[in-house]
MIZANU-140289 format. One record per atom (N, C-alpha, C): y, x, z. Coordinates in pm, whole numbers, padded with zeros to 5 digits, always signed. Example, Ala and Ser with C-alpha at 12.3 -4.5 7.8 and 13.67 -1.06 7.14 Angstrom:
// MIZANU-140289
-00569+01319+00780/-00450+01230+00780/-00330+01320+00780/-00225+01285+00708/-00106+01367+00714/+00003+01290+00787/
END
This chain:
// MIZANU-140289
+09065+09788+08631/+09000+09779+08509/+08906+09634+08509/+08908+09567+08419/+08822+09456+08393/+08677+09481+08395/+08639+09607+08368/+08496+09663+08380/+08453+09652+08521/+08554+09642+08621/+08522+09635+08747/+08437+09528+08792/+08447+09398+08715/+08372+09283+08740/+08230+09299+08694/+08198+09378+08630/+08066+09408+08571/+07982+09535+08633/+08061+09602+08735/+08002+09733+08785/+07948+09697+08920/+07923+09585+08958/+07863+09555+09100/+07954+09624+09211/+08076+09625+09191/+08172+09681+09301/+08228+09583+09398/+08191+09612+09508/+08208+09485+09615/+08367+09473+09656/+08452+09572+09630/+08585+09565+09656/+08659+09471+09584/+08788+09441+09645/+08877+09320+09577/+08932+09389+09448/+08954+09316+09359/+09052+09379+09231/+09144+09265+09216/+09212+09214+09347/+09328+09122+09333/+09459+09211+09322/+09559+09136+09278/+09697+09169+09285/+09784+09060+09327/+09896+09086+09398/+09972+08977+09457/+10113+09004+09434/+10176+08892+09406/+10323+08886+09395/+10375+08786+09525/+10458+08852+09612/+10487+08779+09727/+10645+08748+09721/+10665+08630+09710/+10812+08578+09696/+10854+08501+09825/+10951+08562+09883/+11013+08496+10001/+11142+08411+09953/+11141+08284+09991/+11249+08189+09949/+11343+08147+10081/+11463+08086+10049/+11531+08042+10152/+11502+07899+10212/+11393+07838+10172/+11353+07716+10215/+11211+07673+10168/+11157+07568+10224/+11020+07543+10203/+11012+07492+10064/+10881+07546+10002/+10861+07514+09859/+10774+07393+09850/+10784+07315+09727/+10697+07194+09708/+10568+07220+09620/+10449+07222+09675/+10344+07244+09590/+10323+07157+09472/+10374+07037+09479/+10379+06954+09348/+10440+07012+09245/+10571+07069+09277/+10651+07122+09176/+10571+07237+09090/+10482+07316+09173/+10426+07430+09116/+10314+07378+09046/+10245+07295+09080/+10114+07236+08998/+10163+07163+08886/+10275+07084+08907/+10316+07023+08769/+10362+07122+08670/+10423+07234+08711/+10475+07332+08615/+10341+07399+08551/+10241+07419+08635/+10118+07491+08583/+10053+07401+08487/+10048+07272+08499/+09989+07175+08414/+10063+07187+08276/+10193+07182+08287/+10281+07172+08169/+10251+07312+08096/+10252+07415+08179/+10222+07556+08108/+10079+07558+08017/+09997+07504+08071/+09856+07514+08017/+09857+07422+07883/+09950+07334+07856/+09975+07276+07742/+10009+07363+07609/+10077+07488+07670/+10130+07580+07577/+10049+07705+07560/+09957+07741+07682/+09886+07861+07699/+09782+07848+07787/+09657+07866+07756/+09527+07828+07818/+09499+07952+07917/+09559+08071+07911/+09478+08190+07963/+09476+08176+08122/+09584+08105+08192/+09558+08089+08343/+09421+08010+08391/+09373+07948+08294/+09232+07876+08321/+09115+07951+08237/+09129+08058+08219/+09038+08126+08108/+08937+08193+08222/+08810+08239+08154/+08718+08314+08220/+08694+08445+08153/+08656+08550+08236/+08617+08683+08166/+08481+08661+08102/+08452+08702+07983/+08333+08715+07910/+08304+08839+07828/+08177+08870+07837/+08117+08985+07747/+08007+08918+07672/+08001+08874+07563/+07909+08806+07488/+07766+08871+07480/+07767+08984+07469/+07631+09074+07485/+07666+09212+07558/+07580+09283+07587/+07591+09424+07647/+07702+09505+07610/+07701+09511+07479/+07800+09598+07402/+07903+09520+07330/+07914+09385+07373/+08021+09314+07319/+08171+09328+07381/+08263+09268+07322/+08394+09298+07376/+08403+09213+07501/+08477+09273+07598/+08519+09204+07716/+08645+09127+07686/+08650+09004+07711/+08761+08924+07680/+08765+08804+07764/+08897+08742+07759/+08931+08620+07823/+08898+08501+07735/+08821+08394+07772/+08791+08286+07692/+08834+08160+07755/+08882+08077+07694/+08933+07945+07752/+08834+07828+07678/+08803+07736+07767/+08706+07634+07724/+08769+07542+07624/+08698+07505+07503/+08753+07436+07397/+08698+07283+07418/+08606+07257+07501/+08551+07134+07521/+08615+07037+07598/+08696+07086+07694/+08772+06999+07789/+08901+07064+07815/+09000+06967+07856/+09140+07016+07899/+09132+07115+08001/+09198+07232+08005/+09195+07327+08084/+09247+07280+08226/+09176+07291+08350/+09220+07258+08475/+09316+07366+08538/+09427+07326+08584/+09537+07441+08656/+09444+07510+08775/+09498+07629+08787/+09440+07695+08912/+09487+07638+09041/+09414+07658+09135/+09470+07592+09273/+09586+07626+09327/+09652+07541+09396/+09780+07569+09469/+09759+07503+09613/+09752+07589+09703/+09720+07563+09839/+09853+07588+09922/+09852+07493+10027/+09985+07512+10122/+09925+07512+10267/+09983+07626+10347/+09949+07647+10479/+10070+07674+10561/+10072+07630+10688/+10180+07637+10779/+10128+07773+10858/+10236+07859+10887/+10223+07974+10964/+10312+07969+11091/+10272+08000+11208/+10365+07984+11316/+10424+08134+11369/+10363+08233+11319/+10411+08373+11352/+10422+08472+11256/+10504+08574+11273/+10483+08679+11161/+10341+08735+11130/+10263+08746+11240/+10142+08792+11251/+10053+08697+11146/+10080+08564+11177/+09988+08487+11084/+10017+08480+10946/+10151+08525+10911/+10193+08544+10775/+10124+08653+10711/+10128+08767+10794/+10054+08891+10752/+09908+08868+10733/+09834+08772+10818/+09704+08775+10802/+09674+08685+10670/+09752+08581+10635/+09746+08498+10534/+09748+08589+10399/+09834+08674+10383/+09865+08760+10272/+09745+08858+10272/+09702+08902+10388/+09583+08999+10387/+09467+08935+10321/+09428+08803+10380/+09320+08731+10332/+09334+08696+10158/+09458+08682+10124/+09470+08651+09972/+09420+08781+09912/+09467+08895+09954/+09441+09035+09889/+09297+09053+09894/+09218+09010+10002/+09080+09055+10023/+08962+08938+09993/+09027+08830+09941/+08937+08722+09888/+08906+08747+09757/+08822+08802+09719/+08803+08842+09561/+08793+08715+09473/+08833+08737+09353/+08851+08648+09252/+08708+08685+09161/+08619+08610+09122/+08499+08619+09034/+08564+08571+08902/+08611+08658+08810/+08654+08608+08680/+08568+08556+08582/+08426+08569+08622/+08342+08503+08536/+08324+08342+08563/+08361+08312+08687/+08322+08190+08746/+08447+08108+08782/+08550+08181+08827/+08677+08131+08890/+08803+08134+08795/+08888+08043+08814/+09017+08066+08757/+09078+08212+08778/+09135+08287+08704/+09176+08422+08734/+09298+08441+08807/+09345+08332+08863/+09459+08325+08950/+09482+08207+09036/+09560+08220+09150/+09576+08117+09237/+09705+08129+09305/+09766+08014+09364/+09891+08013+09426/+09861+07956+09585/+09947+08027+09683/+09944+07973+09823/+10086+07971+09854/+10119+07862+09928/+10258+07836+09979/+10241+07849+10118/+10330+07943+10199/+10320+07946+10327/+10468+07908+10383/+10460+07838+10483/+10595+07792+10547/+10581+07768+10696/+10697+07761+10771/+10698+07763+10902/+10826+07758+10960/+10850+07810+11082/+10971+07812+11144/+11065+07909+11060/+11188+07876+11040/+11311+07950+10957/+11290+08090+10989/+11294+08123+11128/+11314+08258+11164/+11190+08339+11131/+11080+08292+11094/+10961+08343+11085/+10909+08373+10940/+10944+08297+10857/+10930+08303+10709/+11037+08301+10625/+11133+08395+10639/+11244+08418+10547/+11307+08290+10529/+11348+08237+10635/+11436+08103+10640/+11355+07984+10566/+11218+07993+10548/+11163+07869+10505/+11021+07880+10431/+11022+07961+10329/+10890+07947+10236/+10857+08087+10183/+10732+08083+10156/+10668+08224+10088/+10569+08174+09988/+10594+08206+09852/+10498+08173+09760/+10421+08309+09722/+10286+08296+09727/+10203+08406+09688/+10120+08381+09585/+10152+08458+09482/+10066+08442+09331/+09960+08565+09351/+09842+08520+09344/+09736+08612+09351/+09652+08603+09211/+09627+08717+09154/+09549+08729+09028/+09450+08839+09030/+09342+08802+08933/+09271+08924+08907/+09334+09025+08824/+09343+09145+08864/+09443+09238+08823/+09440+09245+08662/+09314+09267+08597/+09316+09271+08449/+09369+09161+08370/+09390+09047+08438/+09449+08936+08368/+09596+08957+08318/+09677+09039+08394/+09804+09074+08359/+09847+09188+08436/+09962+09253+08416/+10016+09359+08487/+10117+09297+08577/+10176+09384+08669/+10297+09316+08752/+10405+09254+08694/+10450+09330+08582/+10547+09270+08490/+10514+09122+08443/+10382+09115+08407/+10326+08988+08350/+10341+08887+08453/+10298+08908+08578/+10306+08803+08696/+10457+08769+08710/+10547+08855+08702/+10689+08812+08702/+10720+08720+08594/+10681+08743+08466/+10696+08677+08352/+10647+08537+08376/+10534+08534+08419/+10439+08378+08445/+10535+08300+08538/+10573+08366+08656/+10661+08288+08742/+10798+08253+08670/+10842+08337+08597/+10970+08311+08523/+10949+08180+08429/+10831+08186+08363/+10791+08071+08261/+10780+07931+08348/+10708+07954+08462/+10683+07826+08550/+10819+07786+08598/+10894+07858+08653/+11018+07823+08692/+11113+07742+08592/+11102+07806+08477/+11186+07743+08354/+11130+07604+08322/+10992+07582+08323/+10945+07462+08307/+10964+07371+08408/+10993+07405+08533/+11029+07328+08661/+11164+07283+08627/+11269+07346+08577/+11405+07319+08549/+11416+07245+08436/+11323+07243+08341/+11348+07177+08201/+11231+07067+08184/+11272+06927+08186/+11164+06842+08206/+11147+06776+08068/+11193+06832+07969/+11189+06781+07820/+11046+06817+07758/+11004+06764+07661/+10880+06774+07594/+10875+06920+07530/+10997+06959+07491/+11002+07091+07430/+11092+07171+07490/+11065+07230+07629/+11150+07301+07718/+11198+07430+07656/+11124+07498+07558/+11166+07627+07496/+11222+07585+07350/+11237+07459+07299/+11283+07431+07173/+11188+07478+07076/+11237+07571+06967/+11151+07600+06865/+11105+07746+06893/+11170+07820+07003/+11136+07940+07036/+11043+07952+07157/+10917+07919+07140/+10814+07934+07247/+10787+08068+07272/+10783+08110+07390/+10772+08263+07432/+10641+08333+07376/+10627+08456+07364/+10518+08525+07322/+10434+08564+07452/+10323+08488+07452/+10244+08503+07586/+10135+08613+07585/+10084+08643+07457/+09995+08771+07440/+10041+08872+07341/+10000+08997+07354/+10050+09087+07277/+09986+09072+07133/+10044+09105+07015/+10010+09088+06882/+09889+09198+06874/+09786+09153+06795/+09683+09256+06755/+09754+09373+06677/+09667+09485+06700/+09721+09629+06622/+09660+09605+06487/+09742+09612+06391/+09713+09592+06230/+09688+09730+06187/+09687+09832+06253/+09664+09966+06181/+09513+09960+06145/+09482+10042+06035/+09351+10059+05994/+09264+10103+06118/+09121+10064+06120/+09033+10106+06224/+09015+10249+06232/+09014+10323+06103/+09013+10454+06114/+09125+10528+06169/+09253+10487+06161/+09369+10564+06218/+09355+10525+06371/+09313+10397+06417/+09307+10377+06554/+09181+10448+06616/+09080+10467+06558/+08969+10546+06604/+09011+10694+06629/+09082+10755+06542/+09126+10903+06551/+09216+10900+06667/+09302+10811+06705/+09396+10813+06807/+09303+10779+06964/+09206+10695+06939/+09114+10688+07042/+09039+10803+07090/+08983+10878+06987/+08913+11003+07023/+09011+11095+07073/+09146+11121+07024/+09235+11202+07089/+09240+11173+07247/+09261+11053+07267/+09259+11008+07422/+09143+11054+07495/+09032+11020+07426/+08907+11078+07495/+08904+11215+07523/+08934+11291+07419/+08954+11441+07437/+09033+11482+07549/+09156+11421+07558/+09252+11435+07652/+09203+11413+07802/+09126+11307+07823/+09065+11272+07938/+08958+11360+07976/+08881+11418+07883/+08777+11503+07920/+08837+11620+07959/+08958+11667+07917/+09020+11790+07948/+09111+11783+08076/+09124+11670+08137/+09226+11678+08244/+09181+11755+08369/+09077+11728+08431/+09050+11811+08545/+08984+11937+08537/+09076+12037+08541/+09025+12187+08539/+08940+12195+08659/+08990+12134+08778/+08913+12122+08876/+08913+11977+08933/+08782+11946+08972/+08759+11803+09003/+08868+11745+09104/+08937+11635+09077/+09037+11584+09162/+08984+11543+09299/+09055+11557+09401/+09031+11531+09555/+09104+11412+09601/+09055+11328+09669/+09126+11183+09738/+09075+11194+09875/+09154+11121+09947/+09112+11096+10091/+09001+10993+10115/+08954+10949+10004/+08843+10836+10011/+08716+10875+10104/+08684+10779+10165/+08571+10825+10257/+08430+10762+10220/+08408+10681+10117/+08276+10655+10078/+08275+10499+10024/+08202+10415+10073/+08184+10286+10027/+08316+10214+10035/+08318+10099+09950/+08420+10001+09971/+08458+09934+10095/+08580+09910+10133/+08608+09851+10275/+08727+09744+10244/+08756+09688+10331/+08862+09592+10336/+08995+09661+10294/+09084+09603+10216/+09200+09649+10176/+09318+09616+10280/+09393+09701+10322/+09492+09676+10419/+09632+09712+10329/+09741+09666+10398/+09875+09696+10347/+09979+09702+10453/+10106+09766+10406/+10208+09749+10476/+10312+09748+10400/+10435+09657+10431/+10541+09640+10342/+10661+09660+10434/+10774+09741+10380/+10891+09754+10438/+11009+09744+10342/+11109+09700+10383/+11234+09681+10304/+11349+09797+10342/+11431+09834+10247/+11523+09927+10298/+11642+09913+10207/+11739+09972+10247/+11871+09995+10158/+11924+10144+10165/+12001+10186+10072/+12031+10336+10053/+12127+10355+10167/+12104+10466+10253/+12190+10516+10350/+12329+10544+10300/+12361+10605+10189/+12485+10632+10164/+12484+10632+09995/+12499+10531+09940/+12490+10513+09783/+12572+10617+09713/+12700+10650+09785/+12789+10734+09718/+12740+10870+09701/+12659+10901+09820/+12601+11050+09797/+12481+11061+09733/+12427+10959+09666/+12306+10969+09583/+12318+11063+09457/+12234+11157+09452/+12223+11210+09319/+12220+11130+09181/+12321+11126+09095/+12324+11029+08995/+12195+10989+08934/+12145+10891+08944/+12003+10833+08889/+11887+10892+08926/+11907+10996+09019/+11771+11092+09056/+11672+11001+09137/+11710+10939+09227/+11621+10858+09312/+11573+10731+09252/+11628+10695+09141/+11593+10585+09074/+11478+10617+08967/+11462+10730+08938/+11345+10768+08852/+11201+10767+08904/+11120+10735+08834/+10983+10737+08885/+10941+10873+08923/+11002+10979+08876/+10968+11123+08888/+11004+11170+09012/+11124+11133+09072/+11173+11167+09205/+11064+11080+09306/+11035+10957+09269/+10972+10888+09373/+10834+10951+09390/+10778+10971+09270/+10640+11038+09277/+10644+11170+09337/+10742+11244+09335/+10754+11377+09385/+10752+11348+09541/+10844+11258+09596/+10851+11217+09722/+10717+11174+09789/+10652+11091+09708/+10520+11037+09752/+10411+11156+09765/+10422+11255+09671/+10357+11368+09668/+10369+11455+09793/+10489+11449+09840/+10527+11528+09953/+10459+11459+10090/+10460+11327+10093/+10390+11271+10193/+10237+11286+10185/+10174+11282+10071/+10042+11328+10062/+10005+11463+10085/+10092+11547+10050/+10074+11688+10087/+10047+11711+10253/+10123+11631+10319/+10101+11633+10471/+09988+11583+10499/+09937+11475+10419/+09780+11421+10468/+09679+11526+10423/+09703+11591+10311/+09618+11668+10262/+09589+11808+10370/+09706+11871+10417/+09707+11972+10511/+09640+11913+10649/+09667+11786+10698/+09621+11735+10800/+09466+11739+10793/+09407+11690+10675/+09269+11677+10652/+09195+11828+10611/+09276+11924+10590/+09225+12044+10539/+09167+12025+10398/+09235+11943+10315/+09170+11930+10191/+09243+12038+10089/+09149+12091+09989/+09184+12190+09910/+09314+12180+09827/+09379+12273+09807/+09496+12275+09719/+09494+12286+09561/+09381+12183+09518/+09355+12168+09378/+09459+12059+09329/+09482+12051+09191/+09573+11960+09155/+09561+11813+09179/+09650+11753+09235/+09656+11600+09231/+09653+11560+09086/+09579+11447+09047/+09564+11390+08929/+09569+11242+08954/+09677+11171+08886/+09698+11008+08905/+09764+10959+08771/+09744+10841+08751/+09780+10775+08639/+09911+10705+08657/+10002+10735+08565/+10145+10672+08581/+10155+10553+08460/+10171+10428+08490/+10204+10310+08404/+10320+10339+08323/+10309+10322+08200/+10419+10322+08096/+10430+10170+08046/+10540+10100+08082/+10552+09959+08019/+10579+09970+07892/+10509+09908+07789/+10515+09901+07644/+10620+09782+07597/+10678+09706+07685/+10752+09599+07652/+10882+09645+07595/+10951+09587+07499/+11080+09630+07460/+11178+09605+07584/+11280+09707+07595/+11359+09703+07716/+11454+09571+07703/+11494+09504+07801/+11572+09381+07815/+11499+09272+07769/+11368+09268+07742/+11298+09142+07684/+11196+09132+07783/+11145+08995+07795/+11023+08953+07862/+10902+09027+07823/+10886+09017+07703/+10776+09067+07636/+10649+08982+07670/+10518+09017+07636/+10400+08935+07667/+10390+08927+07818/+10295+08820+07837/+10259+08796+07974/+10123+08842+08011/+10032+08808+07950/+09896+08824+07962/+09835+08934+07898/+09734+09004+07950/+09671+09110+07884/+09739+09250+07921/+09697+09341+07873/+09741+09503+07916/+09859+09531+07823/+09984+09540+07887/+10095+09588+07830/+10139+09727+07866/+10024+09805+07939/+10051+09942+07988/+09982+10037+07921/+10042+10133+07890/+09988+10267+07843/+09984+10362+07982/+09916+10472+07976/+09900+10554+08080/+09938+10706+08072/+10022+10752+08138/+10031+10921+08147/+09969+10964+08273/+09905+11078+08255/+09833+11137+08381/+09917+11248+08415/+09978+11224+08543/+10048+11331+08603/+09957+11428+08682/+09995+11557+08688/+09908+11655+08754/+10012+11755+08827/+09991+11794+08948/+10066+11882+09032/+09974+11918+09164/+09981+12030+09216/+09923+12067+09328/+09998+12028+09447/+09920+12004+09568/+09993+11960+09688/+10101+12056+09732/+10083+12174+09712/+10175+12272+09744/+10305+12274+09665/+10295+12225+09542/+10421+12212+09456/+10510+12111+09529/+10464+12009+09603/+10548+11898+09653/+10629+11951+09758/+10636+12079+09805/+10732+12133+09896/+10871+12137+09854/+10901+12132+09710/+11028+12143+09659/+11045+12010+09574/+11090+11904+09627/+11099+11781+09551/+11176+11781+09441/+11307+11832+09431/+11374+11839+09296/+11313+11905+09183/+11252+12020+09227/+11183+12105+09130/+11048+12030+09075/+10988+11970+09163/+10878+11911+09117/+10890+11777+09040/+11008+11696+09051/+11049+11583+08980/+11089+11635+08850/+11146+11746+08835/+11190+11802+08694/+11055+11846+08620/+10952+11889+08691/+10830+11940+08609/+10759+11808+08578/+10755+11707+08664/+10687+11568+08614/+10753+11513+08502/+10887+11513+08495/+10959+11459+08385/+10932+11536+08267/+10926+11659+08281/+10900+11743+08161/+10732+11729+08090/+10651+11702+08190/+10509+11662+08160/+10510+11527+08075/+10583+11431+08108/+10601+11296+08042/+10664+11320+07908/+10760+11410+07906/+10829+11439+07775/+10729+11486+07676/+10653+11593+07717/+10571+11659+07633/+10451+11556+07585/+10396+11458+07672/+10304+11347+07654/+10355+11268+07541/+10477+11232+07542/+10547+11144+07428/+10560+11215+07300/+10590+11338+07311/+10615+11419+07196/+10482+11448+07113/+10379+11465+07200/+10246+11496+07159/+10161+11368+07114/+10222+11253+07131/+10153+11129+07097/+10056+11087+07199/+10048+11143+07306/+09932+11114+07415/+09958+10970+07478/+10077+10917+07492/+10085+10788+07533/+10039+10674+07457/+10061+10695+07320/+10027+10612+07215/+09883+10619+07212/+09823+10722+07209/+09667+10748+07207/+09605+10670+07325/+09654+10693+07447/+09599+10627+07563/+09604+10476+07545/+09695+10427+07482/+09732+10275+07459/+09612+10237+07368/+09600+10301+07251/+09489+10255+07167/+09346+10264+07216/+09319+10367+07308/+09197+10381+07375/+09169+10278+07456/+09264+10207+07527/+09230+10105+07601/+09164+09976+07529/+09205+09963+07414/+09139+09845+07321/+08999+09879+07313/+08950+10019+07259/+08819+10054+07263/+08732+10036+07377/+08796+10058+07496/+08722+10049+07630/+08662+09906+07643/+08738+09808+07578/+08682+09670+07606/+08524+09659+07544/+08499+09751+07471/+08364+09734+07396/+08257+09833+07475/+08289+09891+07586/+08209+09972+07660/+08173+09948+07767/+08042+09938+07813/+07994+09916+07957/+08043+10023+08035/+08067+10013+08165/+08117+10106+08266/+08013+10224+08261/+07882+10202+08235/+07807+10332+08241/+07832+10421+08116/+07876+10352+08013/+07894+10440+07902/+08027+10522+07904/+08117+10456+07993/+08249+10539+08016/+08210+10657+08110/+08140+10634+08223/+08106+10739+08302/+08015+10848+08236/+07945+10811+08118/+07878+10929+08051/+07968+11009+07970/+08074+10927+07905/+08160+10977+07818/+08258+11071+07909/+08292+11034+08026/+08396+11114+08082/+08314+11150+08242/+08234+11250+08248/+08147+11252+08333/+08217+11263+08490/+08336+11330+08487/+08405+11348+08612/+08426+11219+08687/+08432+11118+08633/+08463+10977+08680/+08378+10923+08756/+08241+10983+08762/+08131+10929+08835/+08156+10946+08981/+08239+11051+09035/+08261+11061+09171/+08414+11022+09195/+08497+11125+09222/+08630+11104+09233/+08699+11068+09110/+08797+10987+09116/+08875+10961+08980/+09025+10994+08988/+09103+10954+09068/+09220+11005+09087/+09261+11036+09239/+09366+11109+09271/+09400+11148+09386/+09461+11058+09488/+09548+10974+09426/+09597+10853+09487/+09685+10773+09371/+09725+10636+09407/+09790+10560+09314/+09935+10561+09346/+10025+10550+09250/+10183+10547+09268/+10231+10467+09137/+10297+10367+09173/+10381+10302+09071/+10502+10225+09116/+10597+10211+09019/+10719+10138+09041/+10747+10028+08946/+10759+09914+08998/+10779+09776+08938/+10918+09770+08894/+11011+09835+08949/+11139+09835+08938/+11215+09706+08972/+11294+09662+08901/+11390+09542+08968/+11294+09402+08930/+11309+09324+09043/+11264+09188+09029/+11371+09119+08914/+11332+09030+08831/+11412+08978+08720/+11529+08903+08794/+11652+08926+08762/+11770+08863+08817/+11762+08720+08767/+11705+08673+08662/+11688+08545+08617/+11583+08459+08703/+11534+08527+08795/+11451+08478+08883/+11492+08458+09028/+11655+08440+09029/+11704+08444+09159/+11675+08308+09217/+11644+08217+09150/+11598+08079+09217/+11458+08050+09148/+11381+07985+09231/+11240+07956+09195/+11200+07816+09267/+11167+07713+09188/+11127+07587+09221/+11222+07523+09323/+11351+07540+09290/+11468+07485+09356/+11506+07573+09475/+11454+07686+09500/+11496+07776+09620/+11535+07897+09581/+11635+07967+09658/+11679+08088+09628/+11586+08209+09674/+11569+08293+09596/+11477+08404+09634/+11549+08508+09702/+11475+08531+09817/+11544+08624+09930/+11495+08775+09916/+11346+08780+09882/+11299+08895+09856/+11171+08873+09770/+11127+08976+09697/+10982+08957+09633/+10942+09105+09620/+10806+09122+09637/+10735+09262+09631/+10591+09232+09578/+10541+09346+09521/+10393+09349+09474/+10296+09399+09568/+10183+09352+09582/+10077+09414+09676/+09957+09437+09607/+09916+09534+09541/+09777+09540+09470/+09662+09597+09559/+09560+09553+09537/+09439+09628+09586/+09410+09751+09528/+09374+09835+09609/+09337+09984+09550/+09191+09999+09550/+09139+10063+09451/+08994+10085+09456/+08950+10174+09549/+08796+10170+09593/+08757+10249+09696/+08787+10402+09676/+08805+10447+09544/+08856+10592+09515/+08959+10586+09429/+09082+10620+09456/+09110+10695+09569/+09141+10637+09710/+09140+10529+09721/+09152+10444+09837/+09303+10435+09895/+09385+10477+09841/+09529+10478+09878/+09623+10459+09778/+09735+10392+09778/+09834+10394+09669/+09969+10350+09746/+10079+10399+09682/+10196+10371+09735/+10299+10313+09608/+10363+10197+09637/+10425+10127+09530/+10558+10080+09574/+10655+10090+09471/+10795+10051+09496/+10841+09921+09396/+10941+09854+09460/+11029+09781+09357/+11135+09741+09429/+11222+09689+09378/+11352+09618+09406/+11391+09470+09388/+11461+09414+09502/+11476+09264+09485/+11595+09237+09561/+11705+09167+09523/+11810+09116+09600/+11871+09234+09674/+11896+09346+09613/+11961+09460+09686/+11883+09539+09789/+11749+09510+09786/+11669+09592+09873/+11576+09650+09786/+11532+09775+09858/+11413+09853+09804/+11291+09823+09884/+11194+09784+09807/+11064+09756+09896/+10963+09873+09863/+10882+09908+09982/+10780+09987+09977/+10661+09933+10026/+10558+09958+09963/+10431+09890+09983/+10320+10000+09975/+10253+10024+10091/+10144+10112+10095/+10007+10033+10117/+09930+10042+10038/+09807+09988+10028/+09672+10070+10044/+09591+10056+10132/+09465+10153+10141/+09354+10076+10189/+09226+10148+10179/+09097+10101+10207/+09099+10116+10374/+09048+10045+10445/+09035+10057+10579/+08950+10177+10606/+08987+10266+10692/+08908+10383+10715/+08965+10495+10647/+09029+10481+10527/+09067+10599+10449/+09182+10677+10528/+09273+10597+10568/+09372+10652+10669/+09406+10566+10801/+09472+10625+10866/+09495+10550+11019/+09637+10484+10998/+09660+10389+11093/+09792+10334+11102/+09894+10437+11123/+09868+10532+11209/+09950+10643+11209/+09994+10729+11090/+09875+10750+10998/+09905+10820+10877/+10003+10727+10781/+09988+10608+10801/+10066+10507+10708/+10217+10525+10753/+10235+10531+10903/+10372+10521+10946/+10433+10662+10894/+10358+10771+10896/+10425+10903+10855/+10451+10900+10713/+10367+10841+10621/+10400+10834+10483/+10519+10751+10453/+10532+10636+10520/+10656+10537+10511/+10764+10629+10537/+10783+10689+10662/+10884+10780+10710/+10928+10886+10629/+10817+10954+10555/+10853+11065+10470/+10912+11019+10339/+10872+10911+10306/+10921+10842+10174/+11059+10794+10192/+11086+10716+10307/+11220+10657+10344/+11315+10783+10356/+11279+10888+10415/+11388+11007+10436/+11391+11066+10289/+11300+11079+10209/+11311+11149+10082/+11407+11066+09986/+11387+10933+10006/+11478+10840+09920/+11617+10814+09968/+11627+10868+10107/+11784+10830+10158/+11781+10686+10198/+11694+10629+10250/+11696+10490+10272/+11714+10473+10427/+11772+10358+10470/+11767+10314+10610/+11694+10179+10616/+11641+10123+10722/+11562+10011+10744/+11658+09886+10718/+11609+09758+10685/+11677+09650+10703/+11590+09528+10765/+11659+09451+10819/+11584+09330+10883/+11525+09240+10773/
END
């Protein structure tokens, strides 16, 4: 939430896109593309503003001077451990969106056997600037500018960088926002429980890549659906709940719904996600196929009932509300919020198989997770690999807990490891 920046929360709100390439990357090419991009779109150099306590939280670009491109840094790493430490530092070095550019780039290179045959590009951004698909879009635009040196790289068809304003009457949008608020108030029949341990700490992550053990034996489409993946993650969390003797009250977690038209890039900056709130008990996760079917049915009911649209509209109204007002309106968010986080960014764009003159070997997203719930599991696919990222607040789970979660998800997905 962008409100995170005004709530005196000490934890990071960064998100990362980590792109492994088959050779060293040239920082000058990245900087040059950024400078050209700012001629078309100012938001990478904007700052987060709220004009007065109840004013709209918004991104503002300076009109008094040409926007300065976000920083592009380069560092050499000598071991895989050093590579992991650099990515960890990016995740935990918070961006202050009121004073700093909302994104930055880091290029890591070293010995070919250590850094995916040459180079890693790490795009770090303040999460509310854009969602993960938006980060992929930004990289797509920068790579396009790198390949096309003309003054009009897109011709007359300049991409749409931000979502168009909702033109529906205020009364209609207000009705939908109230419907969303009523739904949010009704969600926790019992207050949700998470493994969070208290104050904010350092964010940690683990990433692993897999391929399918036997693609021919896979249930048609089943494991590619978010509902199957969520059910498998629920099974892993069930083990954690039993180990901690946490109560069998329903899990509550937000599932992102991408609003971009299928097959199109869509807008890059701002919020292009609505949310569906999945609910199921830890004990329900004992039967993964049955739970996946139940979760799919919940989403279908939410779409038929207009709940996804209402939640989308409500996000706009939240820009006018300080964090304290939201907590008063939805009182249960003052303590626990959700049980855990889970998302699937799906396929890394095939059009981004090359980036700044290099072939992309793999790419995955690493988001910071908030102190509560303190843990999240995230999926994506790139170049024939399935990537799994577990992110957690230090102290919420142990390294052994994370190893068990990864193994349960791997087995439930029918994956085997890849180098």
